[in-house]
N, CA and C atoms as a LAMMPS dump frame, in Angstrom:
ITEM: TIMESTEP
0
ITEM: NUMBER OF ATOMS
255
ITEM: BOX BOUNDS ff ff ff
-5.0000000000000000e+02 5.0000000000000000e+02
-5.0000000000000000e+02 5.0000000000000000e+02
-5.0000000000000000e+02 5.0000000000000000e+02
ITEM: ATOMS id mol type element x y z
1 1 1 N 26.694 -22.372 -4.426
2 1 2 C 25.801 -21.443 -3.768
3 1 3 C 24.655 -21.117 -4.728
4 2 1 N 23.393 -21.235 -4.257
5 2 2 C 22.263 -20.948 -5.149
6 2 3 C 22.195 -19.477 -5.512
7 3 1 N 21.756 -19.234 -6.754
8 3 2 C 21.616 -17.848 -7.211
9 3 3 C 20.355 -17.235 -6.616
10 4 1 N 20.43 -15.952 -6.333
11 4 2 C 19.278 -15.22 -5.826
12 4 3 C 18.409 -14.818 -7.007
13 5 1 N 17.128 -15.169 -6.965
14 5 2 C 16.216 -14.834 -8.05
15 5 3 C 15.376 -13.624 -7.676
16 6 1 N 15.169 -12.75 -8.633
17 6 2 C 14.265 -11.623 -8.421
18 6 3 C 12.848 -12.092 -8.705
19 7 1 N 12 -11.966 -7.718
20 7 2 C 10.618 -12.407 -7.848
21 7 3 C 9.71 -11.186 -7.751
22 8 1 N 8.793 -11.059 -8.681
23 8 2 C 7.844 -9.946 -8.663
24 8 3 C 6.69 -10.319 -7.738
25 9 1 N 6.682 -9.742 -6.53
26 9 2 C 5.656 -10.08 -5.546
27 9 3 C 4.265 -9.667 -6.019
28 10 1 N 4.183 -8.688 -6.901
29 10 2 C 2.885 -8.221 -7.376
30 10 3 C 2.16 -9.245 -8.253
31 11 1 N 2.905 -10.224 -8.753
32 11 2 C 2.292 -11.243 -9.605
33 11 3 C 1.723 -12.417 -8.811
34 12 1 N 1.997 -12.468 -7.509
35 12 2 C 1.513 -13.579 -6.691
36 12 3 C 0.004 -13.472 -6.512
37 13 1 N -0.687 -14.597 -6.584
38 13 2 C -2.154 -14.581 -6.539
39 13 3 C -2.717 -14.173 -5.179
40 14 1 N -1.931 -14.196 -4.12
41 14 2 C -2.421 -13.789 -2.808
42 14 3 C -2.138 -12.318 -2.486
43 15 1 N -1.41 -11.635 -3.356
44 15 2 C -1.103 -10.219 -3.135
45 15 3 C -2.151 -9.38 -3.863
46 16 1 N -2.922 -8.579 -3.101
47 16 2 C -3.948 -7.755 -3.75
48 16 3 C -3.326 -6.596 -4.522
49 17 1 N -4.151 -5.924 -5.294
50 17 2 C -3.698 -4.786 -6.093
51 17 3 C -3.321 -3.629 -5.158
52 18 1 N -2.149 -3.041 -5.367
53 18 2 C -1.669 -1.885 -4.603
54 18 3 C -1.508 -0.708 -5.556
55 19 1 N -2.043 0.453 -5.166
56 19 2 C -1.978 1.648 -5.997
57 19 3 C -1.393 2.783 -5.167
58 20 1 N -0.351 3.397 -5.684
59 20 2 C 0.275 4.54 -5.03
60 20 3 C -0.55 5.78 -5.341
61 21 1 N -1.079 6.446 -4.302
62 21 2 C -1.899 7.638 -4.521
63 21 3 C -1.02 8.857 -4.775
64 22 1 N -1.529 9.778 -5.573
65 22 2 C -0.841 11.058 -5.752
66 22 3 C -1.034 11.867 -4.469
67 23 1 N -0.261 12.927 -4.311
68 23 2 C -0.407 13.788 -3.13
69 23 3 C -1.825 14.361 -3.061
70 24 1 N -2.372 14.752 -4.217
71 24 2 C -3.726 15.319 -4.262
72 24 3 C -4.758 14.275 -3.837
73 25 1 N -4.641 13.052 -4.348
74 25 2 C -5.572 11.978 -3.972
75 25 3 C -5.483 11.672 -2.48
76 26 1 N -4.263 11.679 -1.944
77 26 2 C -4.076 11.417 -0.519
78 26 3 C -4.73 12.511 0.322
79 27 1 N -4.547 13.767 -0.072
80 27 2 C -5.155 14.886 0.654
81 27 3 C -6.683 14.803 0.604
82 28 1 N -7.237 14.421 -0.552
83 28 2 C -8.69 14.274 -0.685
84 28 3 C -9.209 13.165 0.225
85 29 1 N -8.458 12.082 0.327
86 29 2 C -8.821 10.973 1.214
87 29 3 C -8.852 11.451 2.666
88 30 1 N -7.816 12.168 3.072
89 30 2 C -7.734 12.667 4.445
90 30 3 C -8.855 13.659 4.742
91 31 1 N -9.152 14.535 3.778
92 31 2 C -10.239 15.498 3.95
93 31 3 C -11.595 14.788 4.059
94 32 1 N -11.778 13.779 3.241
95 32 2 C -13.046 13.03 3.226
96 32 3 C -13.347 12.423 4.591
97 33 1 N -12.334 11.831 5.214
98 33 2 C -12.532 11.16 6.499
99 33 3 C -12.129 12.017 7.697
100 34 1 N -11.68 13.244 7.444
101 34 2 C -11.268 14.166 8.515
102 34 3 C -10.209 13.524 9.422
103 35 1 N -9.154 13.009 8.776
104 35 2 C -8.068 12.352 9.501
105 35 3 C -6.718 12.912 9.052
106 36 1 N -5.676 12.489 9.73
107 36 2 C -4.296 12.852 9.368
108 36 3 C -3.595 11.624 8.805
109 37 1 N -2.45 11.842 8.191
110 37 2 C -1.665 10.733 7.642
111 37 3 C -1.406 9.67 8.705
112 38 1 N -1.032 10.122 9.889
113 38 2 C -0.652 9.181 10.947
114 38 3 C -1.834 8.41 11.52
115 39 1 N -3.065 8.79 11.157
116 39 2 C -4.235 8.029 11.578
117 39 3 C -4.443 6.779 10.722
118 40 1 N -3.823 6.741 9.56
119 40 2 C -3.937 5.578 8.679
120 40 3 C -3.076 4.438 9.212
121 41 1 N -3.483 3.196 8.963
122 41 2 C -2.598 2.074 9.297
123 41 3 C -1.276 2.249 8.554
124 42 1 N -0.211 1.68 9.105
125 42 2 C 1.109 1.915 8.53
126 42 3 C 1.682 0.69 7.835
127 43 1 N 2.552 0.976 6.898
128 43 2 C 3.247 -0.046 6.113
129 43 3 C 4.697 0.425 6.019
130 44 1 N 5.632 -0.451 6.268
131 44 2 C 7.035 -0.047 6.226
132 44 3 C 7.536 0.154 4.802
133 45 1 N 8.443 1.103 4.654
134 45 2 C 9.015 1.411 3.344
135 45 3 C 9.787 0.227 2.765
136 46 1 N 10.255 -0.687 3.625
137 46 2 C 11.002 -1.856 3.156
138 46 3 C 10.106 -3.063 2.878
139 47 1 N 8.795 -2.892 2.985
140 47 2 C 7.859 -3.965 2.656
141 47 3 C 8.074 -4.335 1.189
142 48 1 N 8.084 -5.614 0.853
143 48 2 C 8.335 -6.011 -0.541
144 48 3 C 7.412 -5.342 -1.554
145 49 1 N 6.142 -5.164 -1.213
146 49 2 C 5.223 -4.514 -2.148
147 49 3 C 5.535 -3.022 -2.251
148 50 1 N 5.848 -2.383 -1.13
149 50 2 C 6.211 -0.955 -1.163
150 50 3 C 7.429 -0.739 -2.055
151 51 1 N 8.408 -1.617 -1.941
152 51 2 C 9.594 -1.52 -2.797
153 51 3 C 9.222 -1.731 -4.264
154 52 1 N 8.341 -2.7 -4.519
155 52 2 C 7.966 -3.032 -5.904
156 52 3 C 7.23 -1.894 -6.602
157 53 1 N 6.416 -1.122 -5.853
158 53 2 C 5.658 -0.04 -6.492
159 53 3 C 6.348 1.314 -6.35
160 54 1 N 7.489 1.328 -5.678
161 54 2 C 8.254 2.569 -5.55
162 54 3 C 7.735 3.516 -4.487
163 55 1 N 7.045 2.988 -3.47
164 55 2 C 6.509 3.831 -2.4
165 55 3 C 7.638 4.304 -1.489
166 56 1 N 7.514 5.539 -1.041
167 56 2 C 8.513 6.141 -0.145
168 56 3 C 7.823 6.646 1.115
169 57 1 N 8.626 6.978 2.11
170 57 2 C 8.082 7.483 3.355
171 57 3 C 7.182 8.69 3.078
172 58 1 N 5.998 8.694 3.677
173 58 2 C 5.05 9.789 3.493
174 58 3 C 3.993 9.527 2.431
175 59 1 N 4.183 8.496 1.607
176 59 2 C 3.205 8.157 0.568
177 59 3 C 2.019 7.417 1.182
178 60 1 N 0.908 7.421 0.456
179 60 2 C -0.274 6.663 0.838
180 60 3 C -0.548 5.653 -0.26
181 61 1 N -0.801 4.41 0.14
182 61 2 C -1.057 3.322 -0.799
183 61 3 C -2.491 2.832 -0.604
184 62 1 N -3.199 2.66 -1.718
185 62 2 C -4.536 2.07 -1.681
186 62 3 C -4.393 0.6 -2.033
187 63 1 N -5.001 -0.257 -1.213
188 63 2 C -4.979 -1.697 -1.45
189 63 3 C -6.396 -2.119 -1.801
190 64 1 N -6.549 -2.772 -2.94
191 64 2 C -7.874 -3.188 -3.406
192 64 3 C -7.936 -4.71 -3.392
193 65 1 N -8.805 -5.235 -2.555
194 65 2 C -8.97 -6.69 -2.44
195 65 3 C -10.29 -7.105 -3.078
196 66 1 N -10.25 -8.202 -3.8
197 66 2 C -11.478 -8.787 -4.335
198 66 3 C -12.271 -9.351 -3.161
199 67 1 N -13.593 -9.28 -3.238
200 67 2 C -14.444 -9.78 -2.165
201 67 3 C -15.422 -10.798 -2.718
202 68 1 N -15.644 -11.861 -1.954
203 68 2 C -16.599 -12.889 -2.366
204 68 3 C -17.961 -12.696 -1.712
205 69 1 N -18.12 -11.582 -1.006
206 69 2 C -19.384 -11.351 -0.308
207 69 3 C -20.255 -10.367 -1.078
208 70 1 N -20.842 -9.423 -0.396
209 70 2 C -21.845 -8.545 -1.016
210 70 3 C -21.278 -7.456 -1.913
211 71 1 N -19.993 -7.17 -1.805
212 71 2 C -19.388 -6.128 -2.632
213 71 3 C -18.348 -6.743 -3.549
214 72 1 N -17.997 -6.007 -4.613
215 72 2 C -17.004 -6.519 -5.558
216 72 3 C -15.585 -6.405 -5.037
217 73 1 N -15.32 -5.298 -4.337
218 73 2 C -13.967 -5.087 -3.836
219 73 3 C -13.993 -4.228 -2.587
220 74 1 N -12.949 -4.351 -1.798
221 74 2 C -12.803 -3.588 -0.564
222 74 3 C -11.496 -2.815 -0.665
223 75 1 N -11.521 -1.539 -0.275
224 75 2 C -10.317 -0.709 -0.344
225 75 3 C -9.766 -0.456 1.053
226 76 1 N -8.454 -0.572 1.165
227 76 2 C -7.744 -0.265 2.396
228 76 3 C -6.682 0.766 2.051
229 77 1 N -6.244 1.533 3.037
230 77 2 C -5.203 2.527 2.811
231 77 3 C -4.091 2.342 3.831
232 78 1 N -2.861 2.596 3.394
233 78 2 C -1.7 2.48 4.271
234 78 3 C -0.799 3.694 4.087
235 79 1 N -0.238 4.151 5.198
236 79 2 C 0.732 5.24 5.206
237 79 3 C 2.125 4.618 5.263
238 80 1 N 3.008 5.032 4.382
239 80 2 C 4.352 4.462 4.328
240 80 3 C 5.259 5.183 5.33
241 81 1 N 5.955 4.402 6.147
242 81 2 C 6.881 4.982 7.108
243 81 3 C 8.175 4.191 7.131
244 82 1 N 9.23 4.834 7.608
245 82 2 C 10.515 4.158 7.76
246 82 3 C 10.507 3.331 9.024
247 83 1 N 11.264 2.24 9.006
248 83 2 C 11.425 1.441 10.213
249 83 3 C 12.356 2.141 11.17
250 84 1 N 12.11 1.975 12.454
251 84 2 C 13.021 2.532 13.445
252 84 3 C 14.28 1.689 13.471
253 85 1 N 15.405 2.335 13.651
254 85 2 C 16.681 1.607 13.655
255 85 3 C 17.041 1.141 15.023
């Protein structure tokens, strides 16, 4: 039986940088755009990247992608939620 290897998904070249925001940073983001947590796109708590960075339900994650166009990088935000059983 093959052994299961632990692979760090954050080291893969197709996975962009993920940053876990503090509660204060998340609140500032929501205030800036006049939105609620649930207005953000969602990411499941069991997502491999969420597990790798230690994100939990209720956290907000900033995703920074490199861009080959007019800007250097593009930022996206995700709200962490549990999967329905």
